[in-house]
KOLZA-479484 format. One line per 3 residues: number of its first residue (from 1); their letters; for each residue x, y, z of N, C-alpha, C. Coordinates in nm, 2 decimals, always signed. Layout:
<pts>
NUM = A = X,Y,Z,X,Y,Z,X,Y,Z; ...;
</pts>
This chain:
<pts>
1 = XXX = +6.99,-6.57,+0.65,+7.03,-6.43,+0.61,+6.91,-6.33,+0.66; +6.94,-6.21,+0.73,+6.83,-6.15,+0.74,+6.77,-6.04,+0.62; +6.65,-6.01,+0.60,+6.63,-5.93,+0.48,+6.68,-5.79,+0.51;
4 = XXX = +6.74,-5.73,+0.42,+6.77,-5.61,+0.43,+6.61,-5.52,+0.44; +6.67,-5.38,+0.54,+6.55,-5.35,+0.59,+6.53,-5.23,+0.47; +6.38,-5.17,+0.42,+6.38,-5.07,+0.34,+6.34,-4.96,+0.42;
7 = XXX = +6.40,-4.88,+0.39,+6.41,-4.71,+0.42,+6.28,-4.66,+0.32; +6.19,-4.67,+0.39,+6.07,-4.62,+0.31,+6.04,-4.46,+0.27; +6.12,-4.38,+0.40,+6.09,-4.24,+0.38,+6.20,-4.23,+0.23;
10 = XXX = +6.30,-4.26,+0.29,+6.42,-4.26,+0.15,+6.38,-4.30,+0.05; +6.31,-4.42,+0.00,+6.26,-4.49,-0.13,+6.17,-4.36,-0.14; +6.09,-4.31,-0.07,+5.98,-4.23,-0.10,+6.07,-4.07,-0.17;
13 = XXX = +6.12,-4.03,-0.12,+6.21,-3.93,-0.18,+6.28,-3.93,-0.30; +6.32,-4.07,-0.30,+6.40,-4.13,-0.42,+6.32,-4.12,-0.57; +6.20,-4.14,-0.53,+6.10,-4.19,-0.64,+6.04,-4.01,-0.68;
16 = XXX = +6.07,-3.92,-0.55,+6.05,-3.78,-0.63,+6.14,-3.72,-0.69; +6.23,-3.76,-0.66,+6.38,-3.69,-0.69,+6.37,-3.76,-0.84; +6.33,-3.88,-0.90,+6.32,-3.92,-1.01,+6.24,-3.82,-1.10;
19 = XXX = +6.13,-3.82,-1.02,+5.99,-3.72,-1.07,+6.02,-3.63,-1.15; +6.14,-3.54,-1.01,+6.18,-3.40,-1.07,+6.25,-3.41,-1.20; +6.35,-3.52,-1.21,+6.46,-3.51,-1.32,+6.36,-3.55,-1.44;
22 = XXX = +6.26,-3.59,-1.48,+6.16,-3.66,-1.55,+6.09,-3.51,-1.61; +6.04,-3.46,-1.53,+5.96,-3.33,-1.51,+6.06,-3.22,-1.60; +6.15,-3.22,-1.53,+6.29,-3.12,-1.58,+6.32,-3.15,-1.72;
25 = XXX = +6.31,-3.27,-1.77,+6.37,-3.30,-1.90,+6.23,-3.32,-2.00; +6.14,-3.35,-1.94,+6.07,-3.42,-2.07,+5.93,-3.34,-2.05; +5.89,-3.26,-1.94,+5.78,-3.19,-1.92,+5.70,-3.27,-1.81;
28 = XXX = +5.56,-3.24,-1.77,+5.49,-3.25,-1.65,+5.42,-3.37,-1.70; +5.35,-3.33,-1.83,+5.27,-3.42,-1.88,+5.32,-3.54,-1.97; +5.43,-3.55,-2.00,+5.51,-3.65,-2.03,+5.57,-3.75,-1.95;
31 = XXX = +5.59,-3.68,-1.83,+5.63,-3.77,-1.72,+5.54,-3.90,-1.68; +5.52,-4.00,-1.75,+5.39,-4.09,-1.67,+5.45,-4.18,-1.57; +5.36,-4.21,-1.48,+5.36,-4.32,-1.39,+5.43,-4.44,-1.42;
34 = XXX = +5.42,-4.50,-1.56,+5.54,-4.62,-1.61,+5.67,-4.57,-1.64; +5.71,-4.45,-1.65,+5.81,-4.37,-1.69,+5.88,-4.35,-1.57; +5.80,-4.29,-1.49,+5.91,-4.29,-1.34,+5.93,-4.41,-1.28;
37 = XXX = +5.85,-4.50,-1.29,+5.90,-4.64,-1.23,+6.00,-4.74,-1.28; +6.03,-4.70,-1.42,+6.11,-4.78,-1.49,+6.26,-4.70,-1.46; +6.24,-4.54,-1.45,+6.37,-4.49,-1.42,+6.41,-4.52,-1.29;
40 = XXX = +6.29,-4.56,-1.17,+6.31,-4.59,-1.09,+6.36,-4.72,-1.02; +6.38,-4.79,-1.13,+6.42,-4.94,-1.16,+6.31,-5.03,-1.11; +6.19,-5.00,-1.13,+6.10,-5.09,-1.10,+6.07,-5.15,-1.22;
43 = XXX = +5.99,-5.30,-1.25,+5.95,-5.32,-1.36,+5.78,-5.28,-1.39; +5.74,-5.25,-1.28,+5.60,-5.20,-1.35,+5.56,-5.11,-1.23; +5.47,-5.00,-1.29,+5.45,-4.88,-1.19,+5.36,-4.89,-1.11;
46 = XXX = +5.30,-5.03,-1.06,+5.19,-5.07,-0.95,+5.30,-5.09,-0.82; +5.45,-5.06,-0.86,+5.52,-5.06,-0.70,+5.51,-4.91,-0.64; +5.48,-4.81,-0.73,+5.49,-4.67,-0.68,+5.36,-4.65,-0.59;
49 = XXX = +5.23,-4.76,-0.63,+5.12,-4.71,-0.57,+5.16,-4.73,-0.39; +5.24,-4.82,-0.37,+5.27,-4.81,-0.19,+5.31,-4.71,-0.15; +5.37,-4.60,-0.25,+5.39,-4.45,-0.21,+5.29,-4.37,-0.22;
52 = XXX = +5.24,-4.38,-0.35,+5.14,-4.26,-0.41,+5.04,-4.36,-0.50; +4.92,-4.32,-0.45,+4.81,-4.38,-0.49,+4.78,-4.33,-0.65; +4.79,-4.24,-0.69,+4.85,-4.16,-0.82,+4.92,-4.05,-0.86;
55 = XXX = +4.91,-4.05,-0.97,+5.01,-3.92,-1.06,+4.97,-3.78,-0.96; +4.87,-3.76,-0.95,+4.83,-3.64,-0.85,+4.89,-3.64,-0.74; +4.87,-3.71,-0.65,+4.93,-3.76,-0.55,+5.07,-3.75,-0.53;
58 = XXX = +5.17,-3.81,-0.64,+5.30,-3.77,-0.66,+5.34,-3.65,-0.69; +5.26,-3.60,-0.77,+5.32,-3.46,-0.81,+5.28,-3.34,-0.68; +5.17,-3.39,-0.63,+5.16,-3.30,-0.51,+5.27,-3.31,-0.42;
61 = XXX = +5.30,-3.43,-0.37,+5.42,-3.45,-0.28,+5.57,-3.40,-0.34; +5.58,-3.40,-0.51,+5.70,-3.34,-0.52,+5.72,-3.20,-0.51; +5.59,-3.13,-0.52,+5.58,-2.99,-0.54,+5.60,-2.96,-0.36;
64 = XXX = +5.56,-2.99,-0.30,+5.57,-3.00,-0.12,+5.68,-3.01,-0.11; +5.81,-3.13,-0.16,+5.91,-3.14,-0.11,+6.03,-3.02,-0.19; +5.99,-2.98,-0.27,+6.06,-2.87,-0.35,+6.06,-2.77,-0.27;
67 = XXX = +5.95,-2.74,-0.18,+5.94,-2.58,-0.13,+5.99,-2.64,+0.04; +5.99,-2.76,+0.07,+6.03,-2.81,+0.19,+6.20,-2.79,+0.21; +6.27,-2.83,+0.08,+6.41,-2.83,+0.05,+6.46,-2.65,+0.02;
70 = XXX = +6.38,-2.62,-0.01,+6.41,-2.46,-0.06,+6.42,-2.41,+0.10; +6.27,-2.43,+0.19,+6.29,-2.37,+0.35,+6.41,-2.40,+0.40; +6.44,-2.52,+0.36,+6.60,-2.61,+0.45,+6.70,-2.50,+0.43;
73 = XXX = +6.72,-2.47,+0.30,+6.85,-2.40,+0.26,+6.82,-2.24,+0.31; +6.69,-2.20,+0.30,+6.70,-2.09,+0.36,+6.73,-2.09,+0.50; +6.67,-2.18,+0.58,+6.70,-2.14,+0.74,+6.84,-2.20,+0.76;
76 = XXX = +6.92,-2.27,+0.66,+7.09,-2.26,+0.67,+7.13,-2.12,+0.62; +7.08,-2.05,+0.52,+7.16,-1.94,+0.45,+7.16,-1.84,+0.54; +7.01,-1.82,+0.61,+7.00,-1.70,+0.72,+7.06,-1.72,+0.87;
79 = XXX = +7.07,-1.85,+0.88,+7.13,-1.87,+1.00,+7.22,-1.77,+1.09; +7.18,-1.71,+1.21,+7.26,-1.63,+1.27,+7.31,-1.48,+1.22; +7.21,-1.46,+1.11,+7.21,-1.36,+1.02,+7.03,-1.27,+1.05;
82 = XXX = +7.08,-1.15,+1.04,+6.94,-1.05,+1.05,+6.93,-0.94,+0.97; +6.86,-0.85,+0.92,+6.83,-0.74,+0.86,+6.87,-0.76,+0.72; +6.94,-0.71,+0.64,+6.99,-0.70,+0.49,+7.03,-0.86,+0.50;
85 = XXX = +7.16,-0.89,+0.57,+7.23,-0.99,+0.54,+7.13,-1.12,+0.53; +7.03,-1.12,+0.62,+6.91,-1.23,+0.61,+6.84,-1.22,+0.47; +6.82,-1.13,+0.44,+6.75,-1.09,+0.36,+6.81,-1.14,+0.19;
88 = XXX = +6.96,-1.14,+0.21,+7.01,-1.14,+0.12,+7.01,-1.34,+0.11; +7.06,-1.34,+0.22,+7.05,-1.51,+0.22,+6.94,-1.57,+0.15; +6.84,-1.51,+0.21,+6.69,-1.56,+0.14,+6.69,-1.56,+0.00;
91 = XXX = +6.72,-1.43,-0.03,+6.68,-1.44,-0.21,+6.79,-1.52,-0.29; +6.92,-1.53,-0.25,+7.01,-1.61,-0.29,+6.96,-1.79,-0.30; +6.91,-1.81,-0.22,+6.85,-1.95,-0.20,+6.71,-1.98,-0.28;
94 = XXX = +6.63,-1.88,-0.34,+6.52,-1.88,-0.38,+6.56,-1.88,-0.54; +6.63,-1.83,-0.56,+6.67,-1.78,-0.75,+6.72,-1.89,-0.78; +6.70,-1.93,-0.91,+6.80,-2.08,-0.95,+6.92,-2.05,-1.01;
97 = XXX = +6.99,-2.03,-0.91,+7.13,-2.00,-0.98,+7.24,-2.11,-0.97; +7.21,-2.22,-0.94,+7.30,-2.31,-0.92,+7.23,-2.44,-1.00; +7.31,-2.55,-1.04,+7.29,-2.66,-1.10,+7.11,-2.74,-1.02;
100 = XXX = +7.13,-2.74,-0.90,+7.01,-2.78,-0.82,+6.90,-2.73,-0.83; +6.90,-2.58,-0.82,+6.77,-2.50,-0.81,+6.72,-2.48,-0.95; +6.85,-2.47,-1.03,+6.78,-2.50,-1.20,+6.68,-2.60,-1.21;
103 = XXX = +6.72,-2.74,-1.17,+6.59,-2.84,-1.20,+6.48,-2.80,-1.12; +6.50,-2.75,-1.01,+6.39,-2.76,-0.92,+6.30,-2.66,-0.98; +6.35,-2.53,-1.03,+6.27,-2.44,-1.08,+6.19,-2.47,-1.22;
106 = XXX = +6.26,-2.55,-1.32,+6.19,-2.61,-1.42,+6.05,-2.67,-1.36; +6.05,-2.77,-1.26,+5.99,-2.83,-1.26,+5.89,-2.74,-1.14; +5.92,-2.64,-1.07,+5.83,-2.59,-1.00,+5.74,-2.48,-1.14;
109 = XXX = +5.82,-2.44,-1.24,+5.75,-2.34,-1.33,+5.63,-2.46,-1.42; +5.65,-2.57,-1.42,+5.54,-2.69,-1.44,+5.44,-2.71,-1.38; +5.47,-2.69,-1.26,+5.36,-2.68,-1.16,+5.28,-2.56,-1.16;
112 = XXX = +5.34,-2.45,-1.15,+5.25,-2.28,-1.13,+5.17,-2.35,-1.27; +5.18,-2.37,-1.38,+5.10,-2.39,-1.47,+4.95,-2.49,-1.43; +5.03,-2.60,-1.36,+4.89,-2.69,-1.31,+4.81,-2.62,-1.24;
115 = XXX = +4.90,-2.53,-1.14,+4.84,-2.46,-1.01,+4.72,-2.38,-1.04; +4.71,-2.35,-1.20,+4.59,-2.25,-1.22,+4.43,-2.31,-1.22; +4.43,-2.43,-1.23,+4.34,-2.54,-1.23,+4.32,-2.64,-1.09;
118 = XXX = +4.44,-2.66,-1.05,+4.45,-2.73,-0.92,+4.45,-2.68,-0.80; +4.35,-2.67,-0.71,+4.36,-2.63,-0.58,+4.48,-2.67,-0.51; +4.47,-2.78,-0.49,+4.59,-2.86,-0.40,+4.72,-2.77,-0.41;
121 = XXX = +4.76,-2.78,-0.56,+4.90,-2.74,-0.59,+4.91,-2.58,-0.58; +4.81,-2.53,-0.59,+4.79,-2.38,-0.57,+4.80,-2.33,-0.43; +4.76,-2.41,-0.36,+4.80,-2.42,-0.18,+4.92,-2.41,-0.18;
124 = XXX = +4.97,-2.54,-0.19,+5.13,-2.55,-0.15,+5.21,-2.39,-0.21; +5.20,-2.36,-0.34,+5.25,-2.24,-0.38,+5.21,-2.16,-0.31; +5.11,-2.12,-0.28,+5.03,-1.99,-0.19,+5.12,-2.00,-0.06;
127 = XXX = +5.11,-2.13,+0.00,+5.18,-2.12,+0.13,+5.30,-2.09,+0.14; +5.38,-2.17,+0.03,+5.52,-2.09,+0.02,+5.56,-1.97,+0.02; +5.47,-1.91,-0.06,+5.48,-1.76,-0.11,+5.45,-1.69,-0.01;
130 = XXX = +5.37,-1.69,+0.10,+5.32,-1.64,+0.18,+5.41,-1.65,+0.29; +5.46,-1.77,+0.32,+5.60,-1.78,+0.45,+5.74,-1.72,+0.35; +5.74,-1.70,+0.24,+5.86,-1.60,+0.23,+5.85,-1.47,+0.26;
133 = XXX = +5.73,-1.45,+0.21,+5.70,-1.31,+0.23,+5.70,-1.23,+0.36; +5.67,-1.32,+0.47,+5.66,-1.30,+0.58,+5.81,-1.30,+0.65; +5.86,-1.33,+0.58,+6.03,-1.34,+0.61,+6.11,-1.22,+0.58;
136 = XXX = +6.04,-1.19,+0.43,+6.12,-1.07,+0.40,+6.07,-0.96,+0.47; +5.94,-0.93,+0.52,+5.88,-0.82,+0.59,+5.95,-0.84,+0.72; +6.00,-0.95,+0.79,+6.07,-0.91,+0.90,+6.19,-0.84,+0.87;
139 = XXX = +6.25,-0.95,+0.78,+6.38,-0.88,+0.75,+6.43,-0.75,+0.72; +6.30,-0.67,+0.66,+6.32,-0.54,+0.62,+6.29,-0.46,+0.77; +6.23,-0.54,+0.83,+6.16,-0.43,+0.98,+6.30,-0.44,+1.08;
142 = XXX = +6.38,-0.53,+1.05,+6.51,-0.52,+1.11,+6.62,-0.42,+1.08; +6.61,-0.43,+0.91,+6.70,-0.33,+0.82,+6.65,-0.21,+0.86; +6.55,-0.17,+0.91,+6.50,-0.06,+0.93,+6.56,-0.04,+1.09;
145 = XXX = +6.51,-0.12,+1.19,+6.52,-0.10,+1.32,+6.70,-0.09,+1.34; +6.81,-0.17,+1.28,+6.94,-0.14,+1.30,+6.99,-0.04,+1.20; +6.91,+0.04,+1.12,+6.98,+0.15,+1.07,+7.06,+0.12,+0.94;
148 = XXX = +6.99,+0.03,+0.91,+7.07,-0.07,+0.76,+7.01,+0.02,+0.61; +6.90,+0.07,+0.62,+6.83,+0.15,+0.53,+6.73,+0.25,+0.61; +6.70,+0.36,+0.53,+6.62,+0.44,+0.57,+6.48,+0.41,+0.63;
151 = XXX = +6.37,+0.42,+0.67,+6.27,+0.40,+0.70,+6.15,+0.40,+0.58; +6.10,+0.31,+0.52,+6.05,+0.25,+0.41,+5.91,+0.31,+0.39; +5.88,+0.37,+0.33,+5.75,+0.44,+0.29,+5.66,+0.33,+0.25;
154 = XXX = +5.71,+0.26,+0.23,+5.56,+0.10,+0.17,+5.64,-0.01,+0.17; +5.67,-0.07,+0.30,+5.73,-0.21,+0.31,+5.69,-0.33,+0.20; +5.55,-0.31,+0.21,+5.47,-0.42,+0.14,+5.52,-0.43,-0.01;
157 = XXX = +5.53,-0.28,-0.09,+5.54,-0.28,-0.20,+5.70,-0.33,-0.25; +5.79,-0.33,-0.12,+5.91,-0.35,-0.17,+5.95,-0.48,-0.13; +5.85,-0.57,-0.04,+5.85,-0.73,-0.01,+5.80,-0.75,-0.16;
160 = XXX = +5.68,-0.70,-0.22,+5.65,-0.75,-0.35,+5.74,-0.74,-0.46; +5.79,-0.62,-0.48,+5.91,-0.62,-0.57,+6.02,-0.74,-0.58; +6.08,-0.73,-0.45,+6.16,-0.86,-0.41,+6.13,-1.00,-0.44;
163 = XXX = +6.01,-1.03,-0.41,+5.95,-1.14,-0.47,+5.94,-1.17,-0.60; +5.88,-1.09,-0.66,+5.86,-1.10,-0.81,+6.02,-1.10,-0.90; +6.10,-1.02,-0.85,+6.22,-1.03,-0.91,+6.28,-1.17,-0.89;
166 = XXX = +6.26,-1.24,-0.78,+6.30,-1.37,-0.76,+6.22,-1.50,-0.87; +6.07,-1.47,-0.86,+6.00,-1.51,-0.92,+5.99,-1.52,-1.09; +6.04,-1.37,-1.12,+6.06,-1.37,-1.26,+6.18,-1.42,-1.31;
169 = XXX = +6.29,-1.44,-1.24,+6.41,-1.47,-1.26,+6.39,-1.65,-1.26; +6.31,-1.69,-1.24,+6.26,-1.83,-1.27,+6.22,-1.86,-1.39; +6.14,-1.76,-1.47,+6.09,-1.77,-1.59,+6.23,-1.73,-1.68;
172 = XXX = +6.25,-1.58,-1.67,+6.35,-1.57,-1.76,+6.44,-1.66,-1.76; +6.52,-1.71,-1.67,+6.65,-1.79,-1.67,+6.62,-1.94,-1.74; +6.47,-1.96,-1.76,+6.45,-2.10,-1.81,+6.43,-2.07,-1.96;
175 = XXX = +6.38,-1.95,-1.94,+6.38,-1.86,-2.15,+6.51,-1.89,-2.19; +6.59,-1.82,-2.11,+6.72,-1.81,-2.20,+6.83,-1.79,-2.11; +6.89,-1.92,-2.05,+6.97,-1.95,-1.99,+7.12,-1.89,-2.02;
178 = XXX = +7.13,-1.87,-2.15,+7.28,-1.80,-2.17,+7.31,-1.69,-2.10; +7.18,-1.59,-2.13,+7.20,-1.48,-2.07,+7.16,-1.46,-1.92; +7.07,-1.51,-1.90,+7.06,-1.51,-1.73,+7.10,-1.61,-1.66;
181 = XXX = +7.21,-1.60,-1.64,+7.29,-1.74,-1.57,+7.30,-1.68,-1.42; +7.36,-1.78,-1.34,+7.34,-1.77,-1.17,+7.43,-1.64,-1.14; +7.55,-1.61,-1.24,+7.62,-1.47,-1.17,+7.51,-1.36,-1.20;
184 = XXX = +7.45,-1.33,-1.30,+7.37,-1.22,-1.35,+7.22,-1.25,-1.27; +7.19,-1.36,-1.25,+7.10,-1.33,-1.13,+7.14,-1.32,-1.01; +7.24,-1.34,-0.96,+7.31,-1.30,-0.85,+7.32,-1.13,-0.82;
187 = XXX = +7.38,-1.10,-0.95,+7.40,-0.95,-0.99,+7.27,-0.87,-0.95; +7.14,-0.94,-1.01,+7.02,-0.85,-1.03,+6.93,-0.85,-0.88; +7.01,-0.94,-0.79,+6.90,-0.94,-0.67,+7.01,-0.84,-0.59;
190 = XXX = +7.13,-0.83,-0.61,+7.24,-0.71,-0.55,+7.20,-0.58,-0.57; +7.15,-0.57,-0.69,+7.10,-0.44,-0.75,+7.00,-0.40,-0.67; +6.87,-0.50,-0.67,+6.73,-0.50,-0.58,+6.78,-0.45,-0.45;
193 = XXX = +6.87,-0.54,-0.40,+6.89,-0.49,-0.25,+6.99,-0.34,-0.22; +7.07,-0.32,-0.33,+7.14,-0.20,-0.30,+7.06,-0.08,-0.29; +6.92,-0.09,-0.36,+6.84,-0.02,-0.36,+6.80,+0.04,-0.22;
196 = XXX = +6.78,-0.06,-0.14,+6.71,-0.02,-0.02,+6.83,+0.09,+0.11; +6.97,+0.02,+0.06,+7.07,+0.12,+0.12,+7.09,+0.26,+0.04; +7.07,+0.25,-0.04,+7.06,+0.40,-0.15,+6.94,+0.48,-0.15;
199 = XXX = +6.85,+0.43,-0.09,+6.73,+0.51,-0.08,+6.66,+0.57,-0.24; +6.71,+0.49,-0.33,+6.65,+0.54,-0.47,+6.56,+0.46,-0.50; +6.47,+0.49,-0.58,+6.35,+0.39,-0.57,+6.39,+0.32,-0.74;
202 = XXX = +6.33,+0.22,-0.78,+6.32,+0.13,-0.86,+6.36,+0.16,-1.00; +6.27,+0.26,-1.02,+6.24,+0.37,-1.13,+6.36,+0.42,-1.21; +6.42,+0.45,-1.10,+6.56,+0.52,-1.11,+6.69,+0.44,-1.15;
205 = XXX = +6.66,+0.29,-1.18,+6.79,+0.22,-1.18,+6.78,+0.17,-1.33; +6.90,+0.15,-1.37,+6.91,+0.11,-1.50,+6.99,-0.01,-1.50; +6.89,-0.17,-1.56,+6.98,-0.24,-1.57,+7.10,-0.28,-1.67;
208 = XXX = +7.21,-0.31,-1.62,+7.31,-0.34,-1.73,+7.24,-0.43,-1.87; +7.33,-0.40,-1.96,+7.28,-0.52,-2.07,+7.35,-0.58,-2.05; +7.31,-0.74,-2.10,+7.38,-0.87,-2.10,+7.54,-0.86,-2.17;
211 = XXX = +7.47,-0.78,-2.23,+7.62,-0.77,-2.35,+7.74,-0.71,-2.28; +7.72,-0.63,-2.16,+7.82,-0.57,-2.06,+7.93,-0.66,-2.02; +8.03,-0.63,-2.06,+8.19,-0.71,-2.01,+8.21,-0.70,-1.84;
214 = XXX = +8.12,-0.73,-1.77,+8.15,-0.74,-1.66,+8.13,-0.84,-1.56; +8.18,-0.98,-1.63,+8.17,-1.12,-1.61,+8.05,-1.16,-1.58; +7.90,-1.10,-1.60,+7.81,-1.14,-1.59,+7.78,-1.31,-1.63;
217 = XX = +7.82,-1.35,-1.77,+7.82,-1.47,-1.79,+7.90,-1.58,-1.73; +7.96,-1.55,-1.65,+8.06,-1.63,-1.60,+7.98,-1.75,-1.51;
</pts>
């Protein structure tokens, strides 16, 4: 009988996904290599060393994969779109508005804390941020060219505002998930995007209370 071939790339991803789940439920510092190995079905953590020499390498790979998967979803979400439609697709893929992205957001927030002192993690996050910002700037330029919005006096500020809305939702949805639900996050993104077509500055808008009976808690 021929031995079963091992798909090492698939096993590597499985280890990373198990790491995500442990970090999301127990925190990054409480997810030990022994715990990860046990959750993966291995008797000893030494098996993980074939794929990751230490916990830092595993954490770095886990953060990289989160960014890669987000980019894959963005590519799918913006396929065939441009301007404001593409910008909307990007925003809705970044915010943690469904069960999968909620887990990823919890893990990402843990990495952001470590990234303050660990340059490899900070570099991964910075590269992802710069990539998303470049996409936002490109979509804004398309929206202006296509006449979807008026000429923007400060497109850099608009891009930064949108990015801070999206990343801020990672924090607020984690702290108060009952209020900052997926539907409310999508609503807030739509409000931010609507200001582009309305030509109104953010300071003139009032965000509705979570107590509004507009279906935002669904």
